[in-house]
KEDRENNU-903996 format. One record per residue (C-alpha): residue in three letters; x, y, z. Coordinates in Angstrom, 3 decimals, always signed. Layout:
! KEDRENNU-903996
+-----+----------+----------+----------+
|  aa |       xx |       yy |       zz |
+-----+----------+----------+----------+
| ALA |        X |        Y |        Z |
...
+-----+----------+----------+----------+
This chain:
! KEDRENNU-903996
+-----+----------+----------+----------+
|  aa |       xx |       yy |       zz |
+-----+----------+----------+----------+
| UNK |  +41.125 | -168.802 |  +92.459 |
| UNK |  +40.397 | -164.966 |  +91.253 |
| UNK |  +40.659 | -163.971 |  +87.679 |
| UNK |  +43.330 | -162.110 |  +87.001 |
| UNK |  +42.400 | -160.571 |  +83.713 |
| UNK |  +39.055 | -159.028 |  +85.777 |
| UNK |  +41.642 | -157.706 |  +88.675 |
| UNK |  +43.589 | -155.718 |  +86.319 |
| UNK |  +40.461 | -154.252 |  +84.855 |
| UNK |  +39.403 | -153.034 |  +87.803 |
| UNK |  +42.472 | -151.568 |  +88.693 |
| UNK |  +42.465 | -149.903 |  +85.476 |
| UNK |  +39.130 | -148.479 |  +85.983 |
| UNK |  +40.324 | -147.415 |  +89.905 |
| UNK |  +43.230 | -145.605 |  +88.372 |
| UNK |  +41.706 | -144.034 |  +85.703 |
| UNK |  +38.329 | -142.265 |  +87.932 |
| UNK |  +40.973 | -141.591 |  +90.306 |
| UNK |  +43.136 | -139.749 |  +88.735 |
| UNK |  +39.668 | -138.114 |  +87.152 |
| UNK |  +38.627 | -137.008 |  +90.747 |
| UNK |  +42.343 | -135.599 |  +91.048 |
| UNK |  +42.113 | -133.593 |  +88.810 |
| UNK |  +38.281 | -132.282 |  +89.178 |
| UNK |  +39.408 | -131.407 |  +93.414 |
| UNK |  +42.362 | -130.033 |  +92.060 |
| UNK |  +40.420 | -128.393 |  +89.840 |
| UNK |  +42.662 | -128.173 |  +86.205 |
| UNK |  +39.551 | -126.132 |  +85.089 |
| UNK |  +36.171 | -124.867 |  +86.275 |
| UNK |  +35.120 | -127.012 |  +83.467 |
| UNK |  +35.775 | -130.121 |  +84.725 |
| UNK |  +34.004 | -131.412 |  +87.296 |
| UNK |  +34.953 | -134.812 |  +89.188 |
| UNK |  +34.558 | -137.824 |  +88.984 |
| UNK |  +31.853 | -138.029 |  +91.951 |
| UNK |  +30.227 | -135.121 |  +90.762 |
| UNK |  +29.917 | -136.506 |  +86.295 |
| UNK |  +28.127 | -140.126 |  +87.937 |
| UNK |  +25.677 | -138.072 |  +89.949 |
| UNK |  +24.615 | -136.268 |  +87.003 |
| UNK |  +24.249 | -139.639 |  +85.299 |
| UNK |  +22.393 | -140.839 |  +88.149 |
| UNK |  +19.897 | -138.183 |  +87.992 |
| UNK |  +19.526 | -138.173 |  +84.583 |
| UNK |  +18.985 | -142.407 |  +84.981 |
| UNK |  +16.362 | -141.947 |  +87.970 |
| UNK |  +14.527 | -139.388 |  +85.619 |
| UNK |  +14.654 | -141.304 |  +82.487 |
| UNK |  +16.159 | -138.676 |  +80.176 |
| UNK |  +19.063 | -140.661 |  +79.735 |
| UNK |  +17.175 | -143.289 |  +78.278 |
| UNK |  +15.231 | -141.102 |  +75.994 |
| UNK |  +18.273 | -139.393 |  +74.796 |
| UNK |  +19.163 | -142.935 |  +73.434 |
| UNK |  +16.331 | -144.351 |  +72.003 |
| UNK |  +16.968 | -141.541 |  +69.299 |
| UNK |  +21.004 | -141.600 |  +68.939 |
| UNK |  +20.958 | -145.572 |  +68.790 |
| UNK |  +18.008 | -145.199 |  +65.545 |
| UNK |  +21.133 | -144.182 |  +63.374 |
| UNK |  +23.916 | -146.100 |  +65.105 |
| UNK |  +22.421 | -149.586 |  +64.786 |
| UNK |  +20.994 | -148.951 |  +61.305 |
| UNK |  +24.280 | -147.554 |  +60.118 |
| UNK |  +26.215 | -150.392 |  +61.863 |
| UNK |  +24.508 | -152.898 |  +60.900 |
| UNK |  +24.619 | -151.688 |  +57.695 |
| UNK |  +28.358 | -151.324 |  +57.215 |
| UNK |  +28.778 | -155.095 |  +58.395 |
| UNK |  +27.473 | -156.657 |  +56.222 |
| UNK |  +28.540 | -154.451 |  +53.041 |
| UNK |  +31.403 | -154.700 |  +54.570 |
| UNK |  +32.365 | -157.907 |  +55.370 |
| UNK |  +30.895 | -158.915 |  +52.271 |
| UNK |  +32.992 | -156.084 |  +50.088 |
| UNK |  +35.997 | -157.182 |  +52.641 |
| UNK |  +35.334 | -160.992 |  +51.360 |
| UNK |  +35.158 | -159.574 |  +47.958 |
| UNK |  +38.394 | -157.575 |  +47.588 |
| UNK |  +40.229 | -160.457 |  +49.526 |
| UNK |  +39.196 | -162.971 |  +47.170 |
| UNK |  +39.678 | -160.903 |  +43.805 |
| UNK |  +43.190 | -159.192 |  +43.125 |
| UNK |  +41.061 | -157.410 |  +40.429 |
| UNK |  +38.603 | -156.284 |  +42.891 |
| UNK |  +41.346 | -154.876 |  +45.359 |
| UNK |  +43.045 | -152.821 |  +42.758 |
| UNK |  +39.582 | -151.492 |  +41.847 |
| UNK |  +38.017 | -150.702 |  +45.186 |
| UNK |  +40.939 | -151.380 |  +48.238 |
| UNK |  +41.788 | -147.305 |  +47.279 |
| UNK |  +38.664 | -146.049 |  +47.421 |
| UNK |  +38.567 | -147.121 |  +51.323 |
| UNK |  +41.579 | -146.593 |  +51.972 |
| UNK |  +41.306 | -142.782 |  +51.199 |
| UNK |  +38.048 | -142.900 |  +53.030 |
| UNK |  +39.935 | -144.487 |  +55.839 |
| UNK |  +42.665 | -141.447 |  +56.033 |
| UNK |  +40.332 | -138.292 |  +54.578 |
| UNK |  +38.551 | -136.155 |  +57.104 |
| UNK |  +35.188 | -137.275 |  +56.900 |
| UNK |  +33.243 | -134.966 |  +59.116 |
| UNK |  +33.809 | -132.523 |  +56.195 |
| UNK |  +31.531 | -134.075 |  +54.210 |
| UNK |  +28.349 | -133.881 |  +56.733 |
| UNK |  +27.559 | -130.363 |  +55.190 |
| UNK |  +27.316 | -132.284 |  +51.561 |
| UNK |  +25.248 | -134.880 |  +53.065 |
| UNK |  +23.440 | -132.896 |  +54.921 |
| UNK |  +22.538 | -130.761 |  +51.573 |
| UNK |  +21.489 | -133.769 |  +49.780 |
| UNK |  +19.715 | -136.026 |  +52.513 |
| UNK |  +18.358 | -133.266 |  +55.074 |
| UNK |  +18.918 | -132.899 |  +58.814 |
| UNK |  +16.931 | -136.245 |  +59.106 |
| UNK |  +18.070 | -139.777 |  +60.101 |
| UNK |  +19.117 | -140.538 |  +56.510 |
| UNK |  +21.964 | -137.751 |  +57.304 |
| UNK |  +22.705 | -139.782 |  +60.585 |
| UNK |  +23.027 | -143.151 |  +59.402 |
| UNK |  +24.922 | -142.304 |  +56.026 |
| UNK |  +27.787 | -140.613 |  +58.157 |
| UNK |  +27.946 | -143.486 |  +60.425 |
| UNK |  +28.470 | -146.012 |  +57.467 |
| UNK |  +31.583 | -143.699 |  +56.135 |
| UNK |  +32.668 | -144.289 |  +60.287 |
| UNK |  +32.332 | -147.578 |  +60.514 |
| UNK |  +32.335 | -149.507 |  +56.825 |
| UNK |  +35.940 | -148.639 |  +55.702 |
| UNK |  +37.947 | -150.032 |  +58.528 |
| UNK |  +35.493 | -152.938 |  +58.585 |
| UNK |  +36.466 | -153.686 |  +54.913 |
| UNK |  +39.883 | -152.907 |  +55.275 |
| UNK |  +40.165 | -155.645 |  +58.030 |
| UNK |  +38.174 | -158.056 |  +56.388 |
| UNK |  +39.770 | -157.618 |  +53.205 |
| UNK |  +43.269 | -158.168 |  +54.816 |
| UNK |  +42.406 | -161.162 |  +56.559 |
| UNK |  +41.125 | -163.207 |  +53.486 |
| UNK |  +44.498 | -162.232 |  +51.950 |
| UNK |  +46.145 | -163.826 |  +55.064 |
| UNK |  +44.467 | -166.988 |  +55.156 |
| UNK |  +47.650 | -169.764 |  +55.458 |
| UNK |  +47.752 | -170.812 |  +51.301 |
| UNK |  +48.536 | -174.426 |  +52.704 |
| UNK |  +45.060 | -174.538 |  +54.549 |
| UNK |  +43.567 | -173.921 |  +51.379 |
| UNK |  +45.492 | -175.778 |  +49.555 |
| UNK |  +44.722 | -178.768 |  +51.568 |
| UNK |  +40.926 | -177.901 |  +51.438 |
| UNK |  +41.306 | -177.949 |  +47.297 |
| UNK |  +43.407 | -181.762 |  +47.324 |
| UNK |  +40.201 | -183.108 |  +49.123 |
| UNK |  +38.541 | -181.967 |  +46.729 |
| UNK |  +36.484 | -179.040 |  +48.424 |
| UNK |  +34.466 | -176.690 |  +46.077 |
| UNK |  +35.671 | -172.931 |  +46.360 |
| UNK |  +31.702 | -171.885 |  +48.741 |
| UNK |  +33.358 | -174.967 |  +51.170 |
| UNK |  +37.062 | -173.644 |  +51.367 |
| UNK |  +35.208 | -170.080 |  +51.903 |
| UNK |  +32.540 | -171.327 |  +54.889 |
| UNK |  +35.007 | -173.592 |  +56.364 |
| UNK |  +38.703 | -172.484 |  +55.705 |
| UNK |  +38.758 | -168.236 |  +54.858 |
| UNK |  +36.196 | -167.408 |  +57.031 |
| UNK |  +37.512 | -169.154 |  +60.342 |
| UNK |  +40.955 | -168.229 |  +59.800 |
| UNK |  +39.817 | -165.135 |  +59.093 |
| UNK |  +37.390 | -164.433 |  +62.254 |
| UNK |  +39.992 | -162.654 |  +64.562 |
| UNK |  +40.931 | -160.254 |  +61.808 |
| UNK |  +37.064 | -159.319 |  +60.990 |
| UNK |  +35.939 | -159.609 |  +64.482 |
| UNK |  +39.213 | -157.114 |  +65.250 |
| UNK |  +37.266 | -154.280 |  +62.313 |
| UNK |  +34.257 | -154.991 |  +63.133 |
| UNK |  +34.956 | -154.066 |  +66.972 |
| UNK |  +37.047 | -150.990 |  +65.635 |
| UNK |  +33.829 | -150.209 |  +63.233 |
| UNK |  +31.628 | -150.044 |  +66.474 |
| UNK |  +33.617 | -147.438 |  +68.041 |
| UNK |  +33.974 | -145.153 |  +64.859 |
| UNK |  +30.181 | -145.764 |  +64.403 |
| UNK |  +29.606 | -144.602 |  +67.945 |
| UNK |  +32.071 | -141.152 |  +66.796 |
| UNK |  +29.610 | -141.023 |  +63.901 |
| UNK |  +26.754 | -141.079 |  +65.662 |
| UNK |  +27.647 | -138.540 |  +68.318 |
| UNK |  +29.107 | -136.320 |  +65.593 |
| UNK |  +26.041 | -136.212 |  +63.225 |
| UNK |  +24.052 | -135.010 |  +66.176 |
| UNK |  +26.780 | -132.672 |  +67.089 |
| UNK |  +26.840 | -131.338 |  +63.397 |
| UNK |  +23.398 | -132.031 |  +62.213 |
| UNK |  +20.938 | -131.260 |  +64.567 |
| UNK |  +20.906 | -131.493 |  +68.725 |
| UNK |  +19.099 | -134.786 |  +69.452 |
| UNK |  +19.529 | -137.793 |  +71.827 |
| UNK |  +22.871 | -137.641 |  +73.541 |
| UNK |  +24.348 | -134.905 |  +71.175 |
| UNK |  +21.890 | -133.093 |  +72.248 |
| UNK |  +22.588 | -133.043 |  +76.015 |
| UNK |  +26.295 | -132.332 |  +75.343 |
| UNK |  +25.395 | -129.411 |  +73.577 |
| UNK |  +22.473 | -128.146 |  +75.849 |
| UNK |  +24.379 | -128.902 |  +79.069 |
| UNK |  +27.572 | -127.215 |  +77.896 |
| UNK |  +25.561 | -124.041 |  +76.990 |
| UNK |  +24.136 | -123.666 |  +80.440 |
| UNK |  +27.380 | -124.551 |  +82.176 |
| UNK |  +25.979 | -127.765 |  +83.484 |
| UNK |  +29.442 | -129.689 |  +83.072 |
| UNK |  +28.850 | -132.988 |  +84.581 |
| UNK |  +25.741 | -133.213 |  +83.165 |
| UNK |  +28.005 | -133.285 |  +79.850 |
| UNK |  +30.793 | -135.514 |  +81.088 |
| UNK |  +28.412 | -138.121 |  +83.212 |
| UNK |  +26.697 | -137.858 |  +79.085 |
| UNK |  +30.388 | -138.777 |  +77.527 |
| UNK |  +31.247 | -141.066 |  +79.880 |
| UNK |  +27.740 | -142.782 |  +78.997 |
| UNK |  +28.619 | -143.165 |  +75.533 |
| UNK |  +31.905 | -144.998 |  +76.311 |
| UNK |  +30.363 | -146.343 |  +78.864 |
| UNK |  +27.788 | -147.867 |  +75.826 |
| UNK |  +31.019 | -148.647 |  +73.857 |
| UNK |  +32.687 | -150.918 |  +75.614 |
| UNK |  +29.832 | -153.380 |  +76.444 |
| UNK |  +28.999 | -153.583 |  +72.281 |
| UNK |  +32.672 | -154.437 |  +72.509 |
| UNK |  +32.410 | -156.944 |  +74.892 |
| UNK |  +29.855 | -158.398 |  +73.440 |
| UNK |  +30.886 | -158.883 |  +69.981 |
| UNK |  +34.221 | -160.715 |  +71.641 |
| UNK |  +31.212 | -162.602 |  +73.529 |
| UNK |  +30.027 | -163.695 |  +69.841 |
| UNK |  +33.303 | -164.740 |  +68.014 |
| UNK |  +33.819 | -166.760 |  +71.035 |
| UNK |  +30.813 | -168.395 |  +70.221 |
| UNK |  +30.691 | -168.258 |  +66.835 |
| UNK |  +34.674 | -169.592 |  +66.734 |
| UNK |  +35.169 | -171.551 |  +70.179 |
| UNK |  +39.111 | -172.018 |  +69.994 |
| UNK |  +39.766 | -170.155 |  +66.907 |
| UNK |  +39.827 | -166.244 |  +68.339 |
| UNK |  +43.695 | -166.419 |  +68.487 |
| UNK |  +44.240 | -167.529 |  +64.803 |
| UNK |  +45.675 | -170.661 |  +64.161 |
| UNK |  +49.430 | -172.077 |  +64.997 |
| UNK |  +50.868 | -171.747 |  +61.558 |
| UNK |  +50.026 | -167.969 |  +61.376 |
+-----+----------+----------+----------+
């Protein structure tokens, strides 16, 4: 018996990559290589090790920034979701951060923190944290009241209600926020390399574009997307392990 979900994903990939190959062969632009040309460039960079060297530089601010965004974002989201006063005080800040063109803040970060890893970590944080905070807060606020009242009627303490009722019920939206935060973090990491200093994968993109090596440029971009998809799938697997049977929420929702 075949896995229908896996089959649909495979067909989706075939359609996208097939369209890419056709568009490159037409061609729609001299700067748009075919899928096979880009994959050949990715294979070449993999064999000579340049792609791994680049990711060693890219992943440092990304991992640190996403880790800080996750810990602080979930903590602040819980605080906002549990307290109407804190929500009134802090929620608008993250709403504005999510809506604002945060790329415009990069020159300010460079002025304050220089062109080192600190600025790049901050770019990742300001891209990733708002969506994690807001999703977590919304998840906590939307926890079924009946479940919390039932726990209270059985003399459960506030901490027990939080750990045994609120967090499991809110876990689907919290992990959705984390997935969106990781995606935004990848964008922030590459954006910082393109706007602050050309290092890592951003350096490959910039240098390849400057010498018109478009297959390598698209190969680097494709590798970013591939790595982001792998991260998101790992988060989905982690959610299933931690909250098995609850990844769709409660029936009463």
